N, C-alpha and C positions, 0 to 999 in steps of 0.2 A: 799564864793570869784565864786566857783564853777556853782550858780546855775545863779551869773555875767555874764561868758564867754563860759558858753556851748551851742552853738544852739539848736533848736527845734530837737527833734532824729528821727524825719523822714527826715530832713534836712540833716543831718551828714549823715544818711545812704543811703540818695538817693546821695549825695557827694562822699564817701568810694565804694559804687558798680557804680561808676563812670557813673551813669543816672540823672544829674543836671543839667539842663538850664541856669542856672547863678547861678556859681561857687564863684561871685564879693558877692554876698548875703549875704554872709555865712564867706568869707576870705578878707582880709583886714582891712580898719579902718571904723568901725559904732562906732557911740551913744551909749552910754548904757545908760541903765535905770537910773545911780545914776548922768549922768549927765557927765561922764568922757570916754574918749573914749577907744574903747575896740578895742584891735585887735588881729587875729586871723593869724596862718601862717598853712600852711595844705604839710606834705611829708610823704608818707605809709608807708616808711621804716624806718626813725626814729626817734630816741630814746630820743632825748634833742633837742630842741629849740631856738636860743639866738635870742632877738632884738637889731642890731645896729642903732643908729640914725647916725643923720649927723655929730652930732660931735663928733663919736666917743664913743656914752655913750653906756651900754651893759644890757638888762633888761631881765633875764630867764624866758619863758616863760612858763604857767601850762598844761601839758599833758592831752589832754580832751580824748585822746583815739580814737584808727582808726588812730591816726597820725598825728591829728587834735593836737594845741598848741593857747592857748591862756593866754593875758594879760592884765592891764589897764595902763593906762597911765592918770594924772591931766588932759593936757589939748595938743592939737598940733596945728600947723601952719594949712591955708588951702589948702596948696599944701605939706604934712605934707608926704615925701616921704624916707623909710629910708630901712635894710636889713634884711634879716634871714639866720641865720647862722646853718645848721643843723648839731648835730652828728647821728653819725652809729653806730649798734654793734661792728662793726671792727675799733673805733676810726677814721677810717677815715670826715671829717666835708665837708658839701658844703654849700658855702655863695653867698648868692645873692642874689640882688633886689628886692621885692615885686611885682611880675606885676598884684595883685591885689588893690596895693593902688592907679590904675591911673583913670580917666574915662576914657570912649568909644573915641576912638579918629574918630569915622564917626560920622556926624552933620546928621537933620533930614532930610537936603535939599539932601545931597547924598545918605539917604535910598528911599525919596521920589520920585528922576528922576531913580535913580534903577530899582524902584516897576513901577515905570511909561514906561520903558523900552526907555528911551530918553537921560541914561547919558552916555554922549561922550565921557570921561575920566576916564575910568574902572580901569585902572592901576595908577590911583590918591589917588582913594577909596577904591580899591580889591587888590586883591596877599596880596606882603610882601612887606612892604615899610619901608625902613631905614627915621624914622623921629626922630626927637628933644622934649621930651615934660617935659613941667617944666627945663629946662637945663638936663635931664638925653637923652645922646643916645640909642636907642636901633631901634626897630622891630617892626611894624604893623602889624597884620597877619589878614584877613578879608577873610570872602567866604561864599559863597552863598550856603548852603544846608539844606533846606525847608522842609524836610521828615527826617535828622537826631535827633534822641534824642539825643543825646550830639556830643559833637564836639572839640579835643584839635589838637592843633601843637607839634608836634613832629619832633626830629631832632639830630644831634650830637650835641648837646648843654644841651640833656639832656637825651641822652643814647636811643633815642628814646622811651620813656613809658609814654604812654597815661595818664597817670593816673596827671602827675605833673602841665601840663597847659591846664584844660580844660577852653575855651573858653563860654562867654557868646553871646545868642541869645539875637538880637534885638527885644524885642517885636514880631509883624507879618511877619515880611519884610522877614526871611527867612534867615537871615545876620546873621554869627557867627563872634566874634572881639574877639579880645586881642592884649595888649600891652607890651614886652616882652622886659624890659634894659636889655642890652649888648651883645642882641644878633647882630652884623655885616655881612655888607656884605661876601659872600663868605662861609654862613651859608648852611649845607644841610637841610632841613626839609620836610614836607609830612603835611596831615591833617589824621587823626585819627578818623573817625565818625561812630559810635553807630546806627546801621540802627533798624528801627521798631521791627524787630522780633530779636532784639539782635545780631544782628552780628559785630564784628568789621572790617570794612574795610581802606584799608591805600590807601589815593587817595593824586596823584601829584594837585597842584596849576593851574587850570584852567585858571587863568589870570597873572601865574607865568612868570616873565620878562627874564629866566635861567633857565634849564635844565642842568641836568647829563649830560655828555656824556655816549652810549650805551655802554655796556649793563644797564650799572647804567640808577636809572631813579627817581633817587627825582630830586626835584626844588630846587632854590643854592639863597640866598637873594640874589639883585643885586642893586647896587648904582652907575651907572658911566652913565653919557649923553656922547652917540656919537654927534659927532659933524660931523655934512652932506658934502661933497666935489662937491655936484654936482649941485652947483649954474645956471652956464651954462645953462646945460640939462633942469632944472624945466624954466629957464625962455623961452626957445627956444620950448617947448612943450605948452607955453601958445599959439605961433602965430599958431598952426599948427590945421588944421579942423581933426579933427583924424577920423572925418566920411566919408569920403571921401579917406584919407588915405590906401591904401594895409596894412595889414594886414595875420599875421602868425605865427599861437600861438603853442609854443613847452610845453607841461606839462610835467613832472618830479615831483616825492619824492624822497627832497634834500637825504633822508635817507639811499634809495640805489642806488642813481644815480651812483657814486661814492664811492670807499673805501679802504681803507688806508691797505694794506693786511700784509706789513709787520709790521705795528704797531695791531696783532689783528685784523687786517679787521673791522679796525669800522668805521661810519663814519666820512667824512670829516667835516670841520668848514666852516665855510663862508667862512670865510678868505682864505683857500685851494680852496675851489669850484667854488670862484668868477672866477678869472679867464678861468679854464678850461671850464667848462659852458658858457660863454662868446665867449669863441672863438669854440666852439662846435656847440651851435648855429647859431651865424655869420658865419661859413662854409656851412652849410646846406640851410641858407636863411628865419630865421627865423624872425623874426620881434617883438616878445612879447615871456616874457617867463610867464607861470604861477606853481606857487608851492605849494605842501602839504607843511605846513610847518613843521619840525621838529626841534625844538630850542634850538643850541649847547646853551654851554659856549656863544659866542661871540654873541647870538641873539640882537637883536635893533629892537623896536616897528616902524612900518612905516605905514603910512596911504593906502599906495595902495602893492598891491604885482604883478601886471602885469608891466611894465617898456619896453619900446620902445627901443634898446639895441641898434637904429644907430644914428645917430647924425650928 
């Protein structure tokens, strides 16, 4: 039994040391040598692990050492998604659906366009995307880190432990990806990257659609579409000859232009700063605003960051 369940020792060592570029090749569900299905789960601090299928049936998994567990099942459907319940020495348990039972959420077309530099909707393929896979709701994470030896998603949903959710490297693209069931909008997260020299570095999401207000520095899973109400202004803009129109640009950094002193001297959100900024630049005779984007909680993507404030 143990021989069928255990991965090659060098593969296990790379997983345990946090240096594996493709944890999905070890964890999740695979074909066993005898034709059955092999399922492996991993938590470095767990003492026991139980597999729970969609019908609620429980199967105790065999400990393979260093927090790795495995079991064999006779058969499974093409989309066999299950939960793992880990038990720790304290007696506490943690039950979650296994993210390593899912196929990649990025296709070859996304990777090709990204590598070519012609992908025009990066937020549809990268960052944190709230999606549903085979009827399972969760968040897909994708990040470009071509020089990393390992990448993990960390957040408040895993106690910021980079050992728990290592991502898979998608070939030579430099892109790392994982789908985490149950992670919903509002979750705080970052990427933990292992550099070539072995150092661990925490990074915010460069394609994140929502950020924690300073002094916090986490990215936030976000899933709401903003409905713009400036159709009249956009229509008028089409009829203007912008090459012959007067222009006077005011440039600012939103995070430091104005602060709320009564609330810990924090930066203002977009909703707070918009009326003050519009009134200020209009009074001074400016026609356009250019800003360095500091993405607070209410940040919403927009094609252009320069806008004529005159109607």
